[in-house]
N, C-alpha and C positions, 0 to 999 in steps of 0.2 A: 360588665362583660364586653360591651362595645368599645369602651376605652382601652381595655386590655388588647383587643384585636387591633385597634388602630395603632397602638404602640408597637405591637408585634410587626405589623406591616411596615411601620416607619423604619425599624431597625433590621428588617429582613433584607438580604442581598437583592439587588435589582437586576443583576446579570445572571444568566444561566450558569456560568462558570462558578460564581459565588454560591449559588444555591446548591449545585451539585457538590461543591467542596464542603459546604456545611452539612449536607446529608451524609457524605462520606465520613466527616469528622464525628458526627453523632453516632453513626453506626460503629465506627472504630472505637469510640469511647465506651459504648455499651458492651462491645465484645471484650475490650481490655478490662473493664470492670468485672465482668463475669470471670474472665481468666485469672485476674488478680485475686479475687475472692477464693476461687477454687484452688489456686496455687498455694496461697497462704494457709488455707484449711488443710491441704495435704501436708504442707511442711509442719504445721502444728502437730498433726497426728503423727508424723514421722519422728519429730523431736520427742513427743511424749512416749512413743514406743521405745525410742532409744534410751530414754531415762529409765523406763520400766525394765528394759533389758539389763542396764547397769545395776539396778537394784537387785534383780534376781541373781546376777553373777555374784554380787557382794553377799547376798543371803546364802548362796551356795558355799561361799568361802567360810562364812560364819558357822554354817551347819557342821563343818568338819571339826569344830571345837566343842560341839554339844554332844554329850553321850546320853542316849536314850535306851541303852541296852539293859540297864539295871532297873530296879524298882523305883529309883528316883532319877530325876534329870540332873546330870552333872555337867559343869562347864570346865573344859580342859584348858589348862594354861599353855600358851604357845609364845614363841618369840615375838609375834606380831599382834599381841593382845591389844596394845594401845591403838594400833591402826584399825583393828577389827572392831573395837568397842565404840569407835566414833559413829554417832547416829545409829546405834543398834540397840534394840530392845529384845530381851530373851525372856520367854514365858514358859512356865511349867503348867500346862492347862491355861488357866486365866490368871495365875499367880505370877507377878513380875519377879524375875530372878536378877536381871541386870538391865541397867539403863545407861544412856550416855551421861558422863559426868556433869555436863552443862544443863541437863534436863531435870526439872523437878517433878515430883509425883503428881502434882495437879496442873502441870502445864498443858496447853492445848495439844502439843505434839504427843505427850504421854497419854492423854485421854484418847487421842485418835489411834495411837498404837494399841491401847487397851481394847478399843472397839474392834480393831482388825484381828487381834488375838482371840476375841470371843467368837469370831465367825469361823465357820467350817470351810476349809479349802483356802486357796490363795485369793487375796483381795488387795486392792490398792485404793488410796484416797489422797486428796490434796488439801493441805491446810496451810494457808498463808505462804504460798509459793514454795511449799515443802511437799515433796512427793513421798508417800509412805507405801510400802508393799510388804505383805506378810507371806511367810512360807512355813507351812506346818511340817513338823518332823515327827514321824510315828515310829516308835520302837516296839519291842515285844511286850514290854510291861509299862512303858511310860510314853507320854506325849508332850512335845514341846513346840513352841512357835517362835520363829525369828522374824522380827519386824525391822526393816532397814528404811532409812530416810535419805533423801537427796534434795539439795537445794536446786530449784528450777530457774533461778535467776539467770545463769549463763544461757540456758536454753531459750528463755523468753527474750533475752537480749539479742540472741541470734535471730529469733522470729521477728522481732521489731526491726532489726537491721534488714532482713529480707523484705519486710513489708515496705520500709522506706525505699530500698533499692528498686523494688517493683513499681512503686508510685513514680519515682524519678524516671524510670524507664518508660512508664506509660505516658508521662508528659512529653518526653522526647519523641516517642513513637507517634503520638497524636500530632505534634508539631510537624514532623516529617510527612505524616499522612496528609495533612492539610496542604502543605506546600507542594508535595508531589501530585496531589489530586488537582490542584489549580493549574500546575504546569501541564499535566497530561490532558486535562479537559480543554485548556487553552489551545494546545497543539491539535487536539481532535476537532475543535470547532473552527480552527483557522481556515480549512477549506470551505466551510459554510459561510464564513465572513467574506472570503474571496468571491464565492459564487454570488452572494448577495450584492456585493459591489458591482460585479460584472453584469448581473441582471438589471441593476439600476441604470448602468450606462447604456446597455443594449436597448432597454425599453424606451429610453429617452430619444433615441435616434432610429427606432424600428430596425435594428440591425438584423442581418441574416445569421449572425453567429448563434450557435446553440451549444449546450453543454454535452448532450449525448449521454449514453449509459455505459460506454466502453471504458475500461481501465479505471473504474470507480468502485469503491465498496458498495455493498447492497444498499445501505442507508443513503449514501450520497447519490447513488444511481437513481433511487426513487425521488430524491429531492431534485436532481437534475431533470428528470422526466417531468415533474410537476412544474418546475420553472420554465422548461421548454414549452410546455402546453400554454402556460400563462403568457410567455413572450409571443407565441404564435397568435394567441387571441388579441393581445395588444396590437401586434402588427396588422392583423386583419381589421381591427377597429380603426386604426390610424389610416390604413389604406382606403377603407370605406369612406372615411371623412374626406380624405384627399380626392377620392373619386367623386363624392357628392359635390365638393367645391368646384372641381374641374368641370363636371357636367353642367352645373349651374352657370359658371362663367362662360362656357362655350355656347350653351344654348341661349343664354340671355344676350349674348353679344349682337346677334343679328337683329332682333327687334329693337334693341337699344340704338343700334346704328340707324335703323329706319326712322326712329323718333327724332334723333339728332339731325339727320339729313332733312327731314320734313320741316323741322323748326328753322334750320338754317335757310332753307329755300323760302319759307314763308316770311322770314325777317329780311331777306335780301332786298325786296322792293315791295311797294304796296300791292295788295292782292284784292281780288274781287271776293264777294261773299261766296260765290260758288267755289272758288279756289280755296278759300279758308275752310269751308265745310269739307272739302275733299281732304285737306291736310288733317283736319280733326278726325275724320273717319279713319285715315291711315294710322294716326296716333292711337286711337281707340282700339283698332284691330291689333296693333303691335302690343299694346298694354294687355289686352285679353290673351294674346299669345304668351306673353311673359307670365301672366297669372296661371295659365294652363301648364306651362313648363314647371313653374314652382310647385303647383299642386301635385303634378305627376311625380317629380323627384322626391318631394317630401312625403307623399303617400308611400312610395317605395321604401324610404328610410323608416317610416313609422311601422310598416309591415315587418321589416327586418327586426325592429326593436321589440315587436310583440311576439316574436318567435324565439323563445328562450332555449329551444332544443339545440339550435346551432348558433354559432357566432355570427354577428352581423356580416353579411356579404359572403357567406359560404354556400356552396351549392353541390349537390350530388350530381356528378357529371353524366354518368351512364343514363339515367332516366331522361335527362334533357336531350341527349343525342338520339336516343331511341324515339322520343316523341317527334323531334324535328324530321328524322328520316321517314317516319310514318306519314307525316303531313306533306312532305315534299315529294314523295314517290308513292302516291296511293294507288296508281293504276297497275303497278308491277311491271312497267316497261323496262325499268332498270332494276336489277337485283342489288339490294343494299345489304352489306355485311358489316356487322358490328363485332369486331374481334373481342375475345374474352378479356375482361379487365378485372381488377380487384373488386370485391363486393362493395367496399366503401372507398370511393375515389372522389375526394372533395376538392374543389377549386375555391380559392379565396376571392370569389366575385359573387355578385348577386345573380339569381336565376335569370332575370330579365336581361342583364348585361351579357351573360354567357350566351343566351339565345341570339342577341344582336351581333355578337362576334362570330358565332358559328353559322348563322343562317345564310349569309352570302356565300361562304365557302361550300356548304352542302348544296345550296341551290345551284351554283355553277357546276358542281360535280355531277349532280343528277341531270342537269340540262345537257351537258356535253358528253356524258359517258355513253359508250356504245352498248354495254351490257351490264356493267357492275361498278358499284361504288363501295370502297372498303374504308371503314373508319376504325381506327384503333386508339385507345386511350390507356396511358400507363403512368404510374407514379415515378417521379424522379426526386432526388434530394431537394426538398424545398420547392418543388414545382410539379405541375401536371402537364403532360404533353399529349396533344391530340393530333393524329395524322389523318388527313383526308386525301384519298388516292382514287382516281378514276382511270378508266381505260379508253378515254376519248382521244381526240387529236392532240391535246396538250396546248400549251401556250406557245405561240409563234416566237421563234428566237428573236425576231426583230422587235417584238413587243415586250420583252421581258423587262427592260429598263423603265417602261412606262406603265407597268402592271398596277402599281399602287398609287398612281397619280390621279387625282379626282377628275372625272369627266372624260377619261380616255377609255376607248373600247377597241379591241383588236379587229373586229369586223362589225361595222355599223349596219350592214345589210344581212345580219344573221337571223332576222326575224324576231329578235328580242328587244323589247322596248325599254330596257334599262338605261340609266343615265351614266353608268360607269362610276358610281359612288359606293357600291357595296364593299369591295375589297379595301379601298382607302379608309372607309369608316370602320371596318373591322380592325384594321391595323391601328388606327388612332385610338379606338376604345381599348384594345389590348395593351397598348403602350401606356395608356392613362393609369392602368392598375399595375404597372410593372411587368407586363407580359410582352409578347411579340407574335406577329403573324408573318411567316416567311414562306417563300416559294422555292422549291428545289429544281433548279434548271437542268440538272443532270439526270432527272428521272425520266425514263422512257419505258414503254409507251405511256401516253396519258399525262396527267398533271398530278403533282403531289404538293400539298400545302401542309404546313406544320403550325399549330397553335401552341404557344407556351404561356401558361398562366401560373400565378403563385398558388402554392398548395394551401388548402384550408386548414 
């Protein structure tokens, strides 16, 4: 059994087009077999009835030469006696009156005719490709029976010819069915092959191209939607890996620089024991900082990997904004408004990163607003846009060009102890994941900032 299955698997088509063509061929073969059997059975029955009809017509013609009006059955002589006597038996009751010249009294045909004459009513029988039918003739005082015979060879030859023709037609139809099925299935699967190649190319470079569902049949639309979801997930994973690499390289650069500088300084000339210990302490502190940075980033990556409900680096935006507003404006001095957003608005960044991007913008808005801060979030094609607007004094026109430069502040005496790093850090983090943080200089009154992030 296992050997038979392995042989069947070896010879089974390996392509979907081949398998569908084989299924169509088997189905068509089964259907044509049934139709051929039914057709030939119907034709056999039709030819048999045609033969019986010819025998009855001939019996009716012979009956005109048989006289049953007297006490005895008489056979009348006519001009066509020789034609009518061919393959004709005439009985008076069961007594044979006349038979074909070529038939003997004990021949199979004569015995079959005797049996038909002994039956009541009309009957038919087939003996050695010869069809015999009887017709009783009832008179007022005598009864006769006429039995006629007909050679079925021409009819059977016609039936065999029809069977052969139907088999040849079946073979031609099966060949055409297989070829047309392969052609049709190949054309039907061509868009699938094209979509597969495009998905392979797009996934390799994390492209923004997508198939969409418009102008596609229902099956291809579902396939396109599935491939789009898969491409989105691949893009998010790649972006998360790029973000992880970028964060590690950026955060580790500073302690590594300190280690290199300390070592260069220590090797530049002989040092005292105290200077050497100080250098070692700086190196140890930098190494601990590096370890802390690695642990933090890797823990975040591990947490994302252990959350299978969402793709790595995806975050529901609205709860994060709501939590940040609640923490930044607990006293109620400034009214915060979160405009309605879609129930599920996901950004393609980790929750911690989204908070680090939004926190400086929301903190500045709450700090400088007179009475209200409005935050709106909405879905865009392939992106999420978050607008932060306040009704404060806004950004001075002379400071707009320096707004995102590290360490720059519009007013150093405003009572805020910040170092001017919040907005530059927010923009750098947003750009690291393919997003942007921008300021709208034309908005008045107050300040308006826009955060654009990849969609989850």
